[in-house]
C-alpha positions as CSV (number, residue, x, y, z in Angstrom):
1,M,110.6,58.9,56.9
2,G,114.4,58.7,57.0
3,A,114.7,62.4,57.9
4,L,112.1,62.0,60.7
5,F,113.9,59.0,62.2
6,Y,117.2,60.8,62.0
7,R,115.9,63.7,63.9
8,L,114.3,61.4,66.5
9,T,117.5,59.5,67.1
10,H,119.9,62.5,67.0
11,H,118.2,64.9,69.3
12,E,118.1,64.5,73.0
13,F,115.9,65.7,75.8
14,A,116.7,65.1,79.5
15,G,119.4,62.6,78.5
16,L,117.4,60.4,76.2
17,H,116.8,60.8,72.5
18,F,113.3,61.4,71.3
19,L,112.8,58.0,69.8
20,R,113.6,56.4,73.2
21,W,111.1,58.7,74.9
22,L,108.4,57.6,72.4
23,E,109.2,54.0,73.1
24,V,109.1,54.5,76.9
25,D,105.8,56.4,76.7
26,L,104.2,53.7,74.6
27,F,105.5,51.0,77.0
28,V,104.0,52.8,80.0
29,L,100.7,53.3,78.1
30,G,100.6,49.7,77.1
31,G,101.4,48.5,80.6
32,A,98.8,50.8,82.1
33,A,96.1,49.5,79.7
34,A,97.0,45.9,80.3
35,L,96.6,46.5,84.1
36,S,93.3,48.2,83.4
37,W,94.5,51.5,84.9
38,I,93.3,53.2,81.7
39,P,90.5,52.3,79.2
40,G,91.3,50.1,76.3
41,G,92.6,47.0,78.0
42,W,94.5,44.5,75.9
43,L,93.6,46.2,72.6
44,T,95.4,49.4,73.6
45,A,98.3,47.4,75.0
46,G,98.6,45.5,71.7
47,V,98.5,48.7,69.6
48,A,101.2,50.2,71.9
49,L,103.4,47.1,71.5
50,A,102.9,47.1,67.7
51,L,104.0,50.8,67.6
52,I,107.1,50.0,69.6
53,V,108.0,47.2,67.3
54,G,107.4,49.5,64.3
55,L,109.6,52.2,65.7
56,I,112.5,49.7,66.4
57,A,112.2,48.2,62.9
58,G,112.0,51.6,61.3
59,Q,115.1,52.8,63.2
60,R,117.1,49.8,62.1
61,Y,115.9,50.0,58.5
62,W,116.9,53.7,58.1
63,Q,120.0,53.5,60.2
64,A,121.4,50.8,57.9
65,R,120.9,53.3,55.0
66,D,122.3,56.3,57.0
67,F,118.8,57.7,56.9
68,V,118.8,58.6,53.2
69,E,117.0,57.0,50.3
70,F,119.3,56.1,47.4
71,L,117.6,55.6,44.0
72,P,120.2,53.9,41.7
73,A,120.4,55.0,38.1
74,E,122.4,54.0,35.0
75,M,126.0,54.9,35.3
76,P,126.6,58.1,33.2
77,L,129.2,58.1,30.4
78,V,132.2,59.9,31.8
79,T,135.9,59.9,31.0
80,P,137.9,58.9,34.1
81,A,140.0,62.0,35.0
82,I,142.0,63.2,38.0
83,L,140.3,65.9,40.1
84,P,142.8,68.8,40.6
85,S,144.0,68.8,44.2
86,S,143.0,72.4,44.6
87,A,139.3,71.6,43.7
88,K,136.8,71.5,46.6
89,L,133.4,70.3,45.3
90,P,130.4,71.1,47.5
91,V,128.4,68.1,48.8
92,W,125.8,67.0,51.3
93,A,127.4,63.9,52.8
94,S,125.9,61.0,54.8
95,G,127.7,58.1,56.2
96,Y,130.7,57.1,58.4
97,F,132.9,59.9,59.7
98,S,135.8,60.2,62.2
99,V,137.9,62.7,64.0
100,E,140.5,62.3,66.7
101,N,139.8,58.6,67.3
102,K,136.0,59.3,67.5
103,H,133.7,57.6,65.0
104,Q,130.1,58.5,64.2
105,H,127.5,58.2,61.5
106,F,126.0,61.4,60.3
107,T,123.4,62.4,57.7
108,W,123.2,65.3,55.3
109,L,126.2,67.2,56.6
110,Q,127.3,70.2,54.4
111,G,130.9,70.0,53.3
112,F,133.1,69.3,50.3
113,F,134.9,66.5,48.5
114,R,138.5,66.8,47.5
115,T,141.4,64.5,46.4
116,F,145.0,65.1,47.6
117,P,148.0,64.7,45.3
118,S,148.6,61.3,47.0
119,R,145.2,60.3,45.5
120,E,143.6,59.9,49.0
121,H,140.0,61.1,48.8
122,A,138.5,63.2,51.6
123,V,135.0,64.3,52.5
124,I,135.2,67.2,55.0
125,C,132.1,68.4,56.7
126,L,130.9,70.6,59.5
127,N,128.3,69.2,62.0
128,Q,126.5,72.2,63.5
129,P,124.3,72.1,66.6
130,T,120.6,71.6,65.8
131,A,117.3,71.6,67.7
132,F,114.1,69.6,67.3
133,L,110.7,70.7,68.4
134,R,112.3,73.5,70.4
135,L,113.1,70.9,73.1
136,G,115.6,68.4,71.9
137,Q,119.2,69.3,71.1
138,S,121.8,67.4,69.2
139,A,124.7,66.0,71.2
140,A,127.1,68.8,72.1
141,G,130.2,66.6,71.8
142,Q,129.5,65.8,68.2
143,S,129.6,69.4,66.9
144,G,132.5,70.5,64.8
145,M,134.5,69.2,61.8
146,W,134.2,65.6,60.8
147,Y,136.1,63.7,58.1
148,C,135.8,60.7,55.8
149,F,139.1,59.6,54.2
150,F,139.5,56.7,51.8
151,R,142.2,55.6,49.4
152,P,141.5,54.2,45.9
153,E,142.5,50.6,46.9
154,T,139.8,50.6,49.6
155,V,137.0,51.5,47.2
156,K,134.9,48.4,46.6
157,E,131.8,49.9,44.7
158,V,130.7,53.1,43.2
159,H,127.0,53.6,42.3
160,W,125.3,56.6,40.6
161,G,121.8,57.8,41.3
162,E,119.6,60.1,43.2
163,I,119.8,60.8,46.9
164,R,116.8,61.9,49.0
165,F,116.6,63.2,52.5
166,G,113.3,64.6,53.6
167,S,112.2,67.1,50.9
168,E,115.7,67.3,49.4
169,S,116.5,65.3,46.2
170,L,119.9,65.7,44.5
171,P,122.1,63.8,42.0
172,G,125.0,62.0,43.5
173,L,126.7,58.7,44.2
174,V,127.4,56.2,47.0
175,V,130.8,54.8,47.6
176,A,131.4,51.6,49.4
177,H,134.9,51.4,51.0
178,T,136.6,49.5,53.7
179,V,137.7,51.0,57.0
180,H,140.3,49.6,59.4
181,L,139.0,49.4,62.9
182,P,141.8,48.9,65.6
183,R,141.4,46.4,68.4
184,R,139.4,47.9,71.3
185,N,139.2,44.9,73.6
186,W,139.1,41.1,73.5
187,L,135.5,41.2,72.5
188,Q,136.2,43.7,69.7
189,P,139.3,42.6,67.7
190,E,141.0,44.4,64.9
191,K,139.0,44.1,61.7
192,E,138.2,45.6,58.3
193,V,134.6,46.6,57.8
194,R,132.7,48.0,54.8
195,K,131.2,51.4,55.2
196,F,129.3,53.7,52.8
197,I,129.5,57.4,52.1
198,Y,126.6,59.1,50.2
199,L,127.6,62.2,48.3
200,A,124.7,64.4,47.1
201,C,125.7,67.4,44.9
202,P,123.7,70.6,44.3
203,N,125.4,70.7,40.9
204,R,125.2,67.7,38.7
205,E,128.5,68.6,37.0
206,D,130.3,68.4,40.3
207,A,128.8,64.9,40.9
208,L,130.1,63.8,37.5
209,A,133.6,65.2,38.3
210,I,133.7,63.3,41.6
211,L,132.6,60.1,39.7
212,A,135.3,60.6,37.1
213,D,137.9,61.1,39.8
214,L,136.8,57.9,41.6
215,L,136.9,55.9,38.4
216,Y,140.4,57.1,37.4
217,D,142.6,54.9,39.5
218,R,140.8,51.7,38.5
219,Y,140.8,52.7,34.9
220,A,144.6,53.5,35.1
221,A,145.3,50.2,36.7
222,E,143.4,48.2,34.1
223,A,145.0,50.2,31.3
224,A,148.4,49.4,32.7
225,G,147.5,45.7,32.9
226,R,146.6,45.7,29.2
227,R,149.9,47.1,28.0
228,S,151.4,45.1,25.1
229,L,155.0,44.0,25.0
230,N,156.1,47.2,23.1
231,G,154.6,49.4,25.8
232,V,151.5,50.5,23.8
233,V,148.3,50.8,25.8
234,K,145.2,49.5,24.1
235,K,142.3,51.8,24.3
236,H,139.6,51.0,26.7
237,P,135.9,51.3,25.6
238,Q,134.5,54.1,27.5
239,D,131.1,52.6,27.9
240,T,132.3,49.8,30.1
241,W,132.3,52.3,32.9
242,R,128.5,52.6,32.7
243,T,128.1,49.7,35.2
244,L,130.9,49.7,37.8
245,H,130.1,47.3,40.6
246,G,133.4,47.1,42.5
């Protein structure tokens, strides 16, 4: 259902997205039935109202999850390791993206994950124009390259699991990180908000490599904190990384 709601809310026809058209049509149908302009009376009006409420609730439910289904699984046993800065691992990404002071949530964009020498992580994706039912078109102003950047200190949680979108189901992980939003006006002050990025990988080994890279900085920080007075680092039990919750 997430894929259907995503297509309904991200494809427009005559200036309105498909989901809004459905809600308008149901409202008109319900109103006409309530006024006895068409058969069905209050029963038809009640059904139309229930469908409108269901569409609104469904949109909010899936929108809060970036229109994907994440099935958490036990954290695999991996050794935290730095991903080479030259590595670009293919992903299908869903979540919060930005470019040139524009911000938008997208779902199932094809791209890649990489980490720069500064340890800043980046998800770089291409949003291509799409059509729906040969009538609706995705917003033209949203086509092109979109980015999600986050530093190790902004990462709050990392979870491993399976990510589903429509008929697709791939191994991957979800990263919760904080994003700084500048002040827009007196009603929207400067603030830090939590956002999510879902990374589904066609190759499980790539997903494990991303996980190991994301775990590295926290592992290194905790290892440094456990240094003894003579500078010897005590070994950290690897299995404690099975359940990282921020």
